C-alpha positions as CSV (number, residue, x, y, z in Angstrom):
1,M,0.0,0.0,0.0
2,L,1.2,3.5,-0.9
3,I,0.4,6.3,1.5
4,G,0.0,9.9,0.2
5,V,-1.6,13.3,0.7
6,N,-4.1,15.3,-1.3
7,V,-3.0,18.4,-3.1
8,T,-5.7,21.0,-3.6
9,S,-3.8,24.3,-4.0
10,P,-0.3,25.7,-4.6
11,D,0.2,25.9,-0.8
12,T,-0.6,22.3,-0.2
13,L,1.6,21.3,-3.2
14,E,4.5,23.0,-1.5
15,M,3.7,21.1,1.8
16,A,3.4,17.8,-0.1
17,C,6.8,18.3,-1.6
18,G,8.2,18.9,1.9
19,L,6.5,15.7,3.0
20,R,8.0,13.9,0.1
21,D,11.5,15.1,1.0
22,S,11.0,14.0,4.7
23,G,9.9,10.5,3.5
24,H,6.4,10.8,4.7
25,V,4.6,10.2,1.4
26,D,4.8,7.7,-1.4
27,F,2.5,9.6,-3.9
28,V,0.3,12.6,-4.2
29,E,-3.4,12.9,-5.2
30,V,-4.2,16.0,-7.2
31,L,-7.6,17.6,-6.9
32,I,-7.9,18.2,-10.6
33,D,-10.5,20.9,-10.2
34,G,-8.0,23.1,-8.4
35,F,-5.3,22.7,-11.0
36,A,-7.3,23.0,-14.2
37,H,-5.5,26.2,-15.1
38,L,-2.0,24.7,-14.7
39,D,0.2,22.8,-17.1
40,P,0.4,19.2,-15.9
41,K,4.0,19.0,-17.2
42,E,4.9,21.7,-14.7
43,F,3.2,19.8,-11.9
44,R,5.2,16.7,-12.9
45,R,8.4,18.7,-12.8
46,T,7.5,20.0,-9.3
47,V,6.7,16.6,-7.7
48,G,9.5,14.8,-9.4
49,D,9.1,11.1,-9.7
50,L,6.2,10.8,-7.2
51,P,3.3,8.8,-8.6
52,V,0.1,10.9,-9.0
53,G,-3.5,10.0,-8.4
54,C,-6.5,12.0,-9.7
55,H,-9.5,13.1,-7.7
56,I,-12.5,15.0,-9.2
57,M,-14.8,17.0,-7.1
58,L,-17.3,18.8,-9.3
59,S,-17.8,16.9,-12.6
60,R,-21.5,16.6,-11.5
61,F,-21.7,13.5,-13.7
62,L,-24.9,12.5,-12.1
63,D,-26.6,15.6,-13.5
64,P,-24.7,15.6,-16.8
65,D,-23.9,18.8,-18.6
66,R,-22.2,17.8,-21.8
67,A,-19.9,20.8,-21.9
68,R,-18.9,20.3,-18.3
69,L,-18.2,16.6,-18.8
70,D,-16.2,17.3,-22.0
71,H,-14.1,19.8,-20.0
72,Y,-13.3,17.2,-17.3
73,L,-12.7,14.5,-19.8
74,D,-10.1,16.7,-21.5
75,L,-8.5,17.6,-18.2
76,V,-8.2,13.9,-17.2
77,N,-6.7,13.0,-20.5
78,R,-4.1,15.8,-20.4
79,W,-3.1,14.9,-16.8
80,R,-3.0,11.2,-17.6
81,A,-0.7,11.8,-20.6
82,N,1.7,13.9,-18.6
83,C,1.6,12.4,-15.1
84,G,0.7,8.7,-15.7
85,L,-2.3,8.7,-13.3
86,L,-2.5,5.9,-10.7
87,Y,-6.3,6.1,-10.8
88,V,-9.2,8.5,-11.4
89,S,-11.8,9.0,-8.7
90,D,-15.1,11.0,-8.4
91,H,-18.0,11.6,-6.1
92,I,-21.5,10.1,-6.0
93,A,-23.5,13.1,-4.8
94,H,-25.8,15.9,-6.0
95,F,-24.2,19.3,-6.2
96,S,-27.1,21.2,-7.7
97,H,-30.9,21.1,-7.4
98,N,-33.3,22.4,-10.1
99,G,-30.3,23.9,-11.8
100,Q,-29.1,25.8,-8.8
101,P,-25.8,25.0,-7.0
102,L,-26.0,23.6,-3.5
103,S,-23.8,25.0,-0.7
104,L,-23.1,21.4,0.4
105,A,-23.1,18.2,-1.5
106,M,-26.4,16.2,-1.0
107,E,-26.5,12.4,-0.6
108,V,-28.3,10.5,-3.4
109,D,-31.5,8.6,-2.8
110,Y,-30.7,4.9,-2.7
111,H,-34.2,4.0,-3.7
112,A,-33.6,5.7,-7.1
113,W,-30.3,3.9,-7.7
114,Q,-30.6,2.8,-11.4
115,P,-29.9,6.3,-12.8
116,V,-26.8,6.4,-10.7
117,I,-25.7,3.0,-12.1
118,D,-26.4,4.3,-15.6
119,S,-24.4,7.5,-15.0
120,V,-21.4,5.7,-13.5
121,R,-21.3,3.3,-16.4
122,A,-21.5,6.1,-19.0
123,W,-18.9,8.3,-17.2
124,Q,-16.5,5.4,-16.7
125,E,-16.8,4.5,-20.4
126,E,-16.0,8.1,-21.4
127,L,-13.0,8.2,-19.2
128,G,-11.7,4.9,-20.5
129,T,-10.6,3.5,-17.2
130,V,-12.0,1.9,-14.1
131,L,-13.5,4.7,-12.0
132,A,-13.2,4.8,-8.2
133,V,-16.3,6.4,-6.6
134,E,-16.3,7.7,-3.1
135,N,-18.7,6.7,-0.3
136,F,-20.7,9.5,1.4
137,P,-20.5,10.8,5.0
138,S,-24.2,10.3,5.6
139,Q,-26.0,12.7,8.0
140,A,-29.5,10.9,7.9
141,P,-30.4,7.3,8.1
142,S,-31.7,5.3,5.1
143,D,-33.5,2.0,5.1
144,I,-31.3,1.0,2.2
145,P,-27.7,0.8,3.6
146,Q,-25.2,2.7,1.5
147,A,-22.8,-0.2,1.5
148,R,-25.4,-2.5,0.0
149,A,-26.2,0.1,-2.8
150,Y,-22.5,0.4,-3.6
151,A,-22.1,-3.4,-3.8
152,E,-24.9,-3.4,-6.4
153,L,-23.2,-0.5,-8.3
154,V,-19.8,-2.4,-8.4
155,E,-21.5,-5.6,-9.7
156,A,-23.4,-3.6,-12.4
157,T,-20.6,-1.4,-13.7
158,G,-17.2,-2.9,-12.7
159,C,-16.2,0.3,-10.9
160,E,-14.2,0.5,-7.7
161,V,-15.1,2.1,-4.4
162,L,-12.9,4.9,-3.2
163,M,-13.3,3.8,0.4
164,D,-13.2,6.9,2.5
165,V,-12.7,5.3,5.9
166,S,-13.5,8.4,7.9
167,N,-16.7,9.0,5.8
168,A,-17.8,5.5,6.9
169,V,-17.1,6.4,10.6
170,V,-19.0,9.7,10.2
171,A,-22.0,7.8,8.7
172,Q,-21.9,5.3,11.5
173,L,-21.9,8.1,14.2
174,N,-24.8,9.9,12.4
175,T,-27.0,7.0,11.3
176,G,-25.9,3.9,13.1
177,Q,-25.0,2.1,9.9
178,P,-21.9,0.0,10.8
179,A,-18.7,1.2,9.1
180,A,-17.3,-2.3,9.3
181,A,-20.0,-3.5,6.8
182,W,-17.9,-1.9,4.0
183,A,-15.1,-4.5,4.5
184,D,-17.1,-7.1,2.5
185,V,-18.3,-4.8,-0.3
186,P,-17.0,-5.8,-3.8
187,G,-14.8,-3.1,-5.2
188,V,-13.3,-2.1,-1.8
189,G,-9.6,-2.8,-1.4
190,R,-7.5,-0.6,-3.8
191,R,-8.4,3.0,-3.2
192,F,-8.7,4.6,0.3
193,H,-9.1,8.1,1.9
194,L,-9.2,9.2,5.5
195,A,-9.4,12.5,7.2
196,G,-10.5,14.1,10.5
197,Y,-14.1,14.9,11.3
198,S,-15.7,17.3,13.8
199,P,-19.0,18.1,15.6
200,S,-21.3,20.2,13.4
201,P,-21.3,23.9,14.5
202,T,-25.1,23.9,14.0
203,S,-26.1,20.7,15.8
204,D,-24.5,18.9,18.7
205,S,-25.9,15.5,17.5
206,L,-24.3,15.8,14.0
207,V,-20.8,15.0,12.9
208,I,-19.3,16.5,9.7
209,D,-16.5,15.4,7.4
210,S,-14.5,18.5,8.0
211,H,-11.0,17.5,6.9
212,D,-9.5,20.0,9.4
213,S,-8.6,17.9,12.5
214,P,-6.5,14.9,13.5
215,V,-7.6,11.5,12.3
216,S,-9.6,9.7,15.1
217,D,-8.6,6.4,16.8
218,D,-11.8,4.8,15.5
219,T,-10.8,5.7,11.9
220,L,-7.3,4.2,12.4
221,A,-8.7,1.0,13.9
222,L,-10.9,0.6,10.8
223,V,-7.9,1.4,8.5
224,A,-6.1,-1.6,10.0
225,T,-9.0,-3.8,9.2
226,F,-9.2,-2.6,5.6
227,A,-5.4,-2.6,5.1
228,G,-5.3,-6.3,6.1
229,R,-7.5,-7.1,3.2
230,A,-6.1,-4.5,0.7
231,A,-4.7,-5.3,-2.7
232,P,-0.9,-5.1,-3.0
233,D,-1.1,-2.0,-5.2
234,A,-3.6,-0.2,-2.9
235,T,-3.3,3.5,-2.3
236,L,-4.4,5.6,0.8
237,V,-4.7,9.3,1.0
238,V,-4.5,11.2,4.3
239,E,-6.5,14.3,3.5
240,R,-6.4,17.9,4.8
241,D,-8.5,20.5,3.3
242,A,-8.4,23.2,6.0
243,N,-6.3,24.0,9.1
244,H,-3.1,23.0,7.3
245,D,-0.9,22.3,10.3
246,L,2.1,20.5,8.9
247,D,3.1,18.9,12.2
248,E,-0.5,17.5,12.6
249,W,-0.4,16.2,9.0
250,R,2.9,14.5,9.7
251,T,1.6,13.0,12.8
252,D,-1.5,11.7,11.0
253,L,0.7,10.2,8.3
254,D,3.0,8.5,10.9
255,R,0.0,7.1,12.8
256,T,-1.6,5.9,9.6
257,R,1.6,4.2,8.4
258,A,1.9,2.5,11.8
259,A,-1.6,1.1,11.5
260,V,-0.9,-0.2,8.0
261,V,2.4,-1.7,9.0
262,A,0.6,-3.5,11.8
263,A,-1.6,-5.0,9.1
264,R,1.5,-5.9,7.1
265,R,0.2,-4.3,3.9
266,L,2.8,-1.5,3.4
267,H,5.1,-1.1,0.4
268,Q,8.5,0.4,0.9
269,P,8.3,4.2,1.3
270,H,9.1,6.4,-1.7
271,R,12.2,7.7,0.0
272,A,14.2,6.0,2.8
């Protein structure tokens, strides 16, 4: 398993290069939305020989706009040609309603799952690669477990699950759906995310996927479970999207690496 960090801006790119030099990361994951205006050749020169994964935030492929999807397809192809992408990942969520953008991503209705299956199949065929789709940090319970819906999706499309371990913990805290249920879902085992979460500022009973705090012990315990079953070429991204405290990020990386080592699923680090 390779361990890396997400790169969302020039500032986090500089931090990622420092983490590369200190031997903390084996690869980087670029949020392609944030680097659409940059030449991927320059990005490759900056990160050197670090492998690169690709994460998409706002393709909105469930609500397809042909011009938007063509834009993202062109982006992925250019970055793939210049950076040799390890994978391409995207989100299953709604980002707009009746044509208006939402302030926060909205979870899909698992009762209306066939349109999602059709959209994933079509987007994956456009991209020309196996797509890794991320699970959602649920805030409200559903009588159709998210893990069951994703199992059906994988079987129908051949996609992978971008298993965000902390999202599964957040969903468990908010809805009671067991995070460990994801361990047996087909398509889980090659692509992983994890991050910190926090209480919602608007509701004491709600936990949000904030990406701004240290990784929890519960998340790391689940990481060890998944790592023990992971594919040899698996990747894991330790995310920070806010409160970019480099010491905290290093500590999260060290704790995550220790959890993976304990499960005996770690490749040699990129740098000794």
